[in-house]
N, C-alpha and C positions, 0 to 999 in steps of 0.2 A: 422777581425770582431771586435777584441777589440779596435783597433785603430779607427774603424769607430764609434763605441760606444762612445770613448772619445772625438774625434776630430770632430764629427758632422755627420749628416745622409746626404746620397747623394739625392739631390733634383732632379736634371735632368741632362741629358747627351747632350751637345751641339755638340759634335763630339766624335770620338773615343779617342782623346788625351785630350779632354777638358770638364771636368765636374764641376758641381756647387754643393758645399755642404752648410748646413746651416750656417756655420760659414763665408762663403762668403757673405752671405745676411745679416748676423748679423753685420759684419764689415761695409757694405754698409749702413745699416740703421742707425747705430750709427753716421756715418758721416752726413746723411740727417737730422736725429733729432737735431744734434748740429747745423748745419746750420739754421734750423728753429728756434731754440732758440735764435741765434744770429741775427734774422731778416735779413738773406741773401735774396737779390732779384734778384740775377743772375741766371744762368743755370748751370747744372752739367751734365758732360758727364762720365758715368762710365760703366765698363765691365757689371755689373749686371743688371742695369736699363736703360742703354742707356741715352737719354736726358730727363733730369728733369728740368721743368722751375719754378723757385720760383717767379719771377717777371719781370720786363722790364729793369733791369740794364744790362749794357754790360760786367759785370764780369762773367767770365767763370771759372769753376773748372773741371779739367780733372783728373780723378783717376782710378787706379785699387787697390781697398782697401786690397786684398790679391792676389798677384802674385805667381803663381805656387801652388795653393792649393791641386792639385792632388797629387804632392810630399810630402806636409805636411801630408797628410793622410798616406803616406807610411813611414813616420818617418824621412824623409829628412827635412833639415833646409835650403835649398836653396830657401828660401821665402823672399819676400819683400812686402811692403806696399808703394805706392807712390801717392802723391796729388801735383797737380800744380795749380797755380792760375794766370789767365790772365786777363787783362782790355783790351777789344778788342783783338787786336793781340799782346799786348805788355805783356811780361813775368813780373810778379810781384814778385812771391814768390813760393817756393815749398818745399817739404819735402820728403825724402826717409828713410825708416825704413827698415834696413836688419836685419832679424831673426838670420841669419847664423853667422854674425860677431858681433851681438849685438851693432850696432850702429845706428846713425841717421845723415844724412846730411841734413841741413837746409840752404837754399839759398834765397837771395833777388836779385835784378837786377845786383849786382856786385860782390858778394862773396857768399862762401860756407863755412859753419862751419860744422866740424865733431864732434859729440858727442859719446862718449863710455859710455856703461853701464856695470854695474855688478849688476844684478838683476834689482832692479828699481832705483839704485843710478848713477847718472852721475859721472864718474871717469876721463874722459879726455874730454877736449874741445880744439880744434884747426882748424886751416885753412885746407879745404879739398883741395888737389891738385892732379891733374893727375900725372902718372909717368912721368919721364924725358926721357925715352927711345927714341931714335931718328932713330935706325937702326931695320929692320925688323928681322934681324937674331939674335938679343938680345931680342925680345919681347916675351912676354907671352901672347898669343892670345887665346881668347875663341870664339868657334863657336858652336852655339846651334844646335844640332841634335835631338830634342826632339820628333818630331812626324815622322812618316814613310814617309811622303811626303818630309821633310826635307832630309831624309836619301837617298831617291831616287834621289833627285836633286842633292845632294852632289856627288853621283856616276857619275851622267852626267857631272858635272863641276869639275872633278877630278883635271884636270890640274890647276884649280885655287887654289887648296888646297896643290899640290905638293911643298914640300920645306918650307912650313909655319912651324914655331916653335909652333905646334899647341897643345892645350889641348882640348879635346872634353868633353862637359859636358851636362847633360840633362837639365840644368836649361836654361831659357830664360827670356827676357824682364827685369824687373826691379832689380833683384838682380845682373845682369851684369851691369847695369847703375850704381848701388851703388858702386860696386867694381871698376868700371872704374873711377868714382869719386874720390874715396879714394886712388887710385894709386895700388890697389892690383892686377890688371890686366893692361896690356898695350894697348889692343885693344879688341873690341868686333865686331865680323861680324855676319851680319843676311842677308846673300846676296841671299836667295832663294825665300822667299815669303814676304820679308819685315818685318816690325814691326807694331803692331796694335797701333792705335792712343793713346789709354789710356795707353799704355806703352812708347810709342815714345816720348810723351810730356815731360817725366822725363829726356829726353836728354838735355832739357834746363838746369837743374840742373848741369849735366855733363859739359855742355860748360861754366858755370861760373867758374868751377874748372880747366879750360883749355883745355877741350877735343875739338876736332875738328869732327864734324859730317857731313858724306858725303852720298848722295843718290847712288842708284845703278849705275848711269852713272859717278860717280866720282866727282859730283858737291858739293861743301860745302852747307850746309843747314844753 
């Protein structure tokens, strides 16, 4: 109850594992207001408000303003904010802010910069690179088992998981993309129900840091 008072009121329940709080919408509205102020004429696809059309430009922004807000409410810091910017199908730029590691990764079409923070001060700026691990036996792998459905599917596909040097975490989505981009983890698997589009788009940032992204059939995306 104390955390709910501090971090925001529950607005509605999308499903048993996915709830929206007023700080989700506050972050979403901040982005929308900023785009209006900058005279943005494209479209935005966000978790909270889905498609929002500002004009007829082919520019598209895809975002989850706060990923894992249900965990934030419970005191966890495996939370991230991601924004990606496309012109048609071409990736132009993106940013991933990781509350847990207090870092931000900013990407253009060719490179990714990692910025570290202490409070509101920038303390480290460097190129973001994925890990150099080549062998699965040496890898630090994250698999999201956040929802009940994921856990049921994991039991069915037990053979897929056997032998993996696996750490299971409750986080999903953008915190994993952030930590993959910075080389904190070696691989992120989401093999059961895929990844939502507003989280998947930040995979473009990880790719610019050297990640390889595959679909469920093993085809590179």
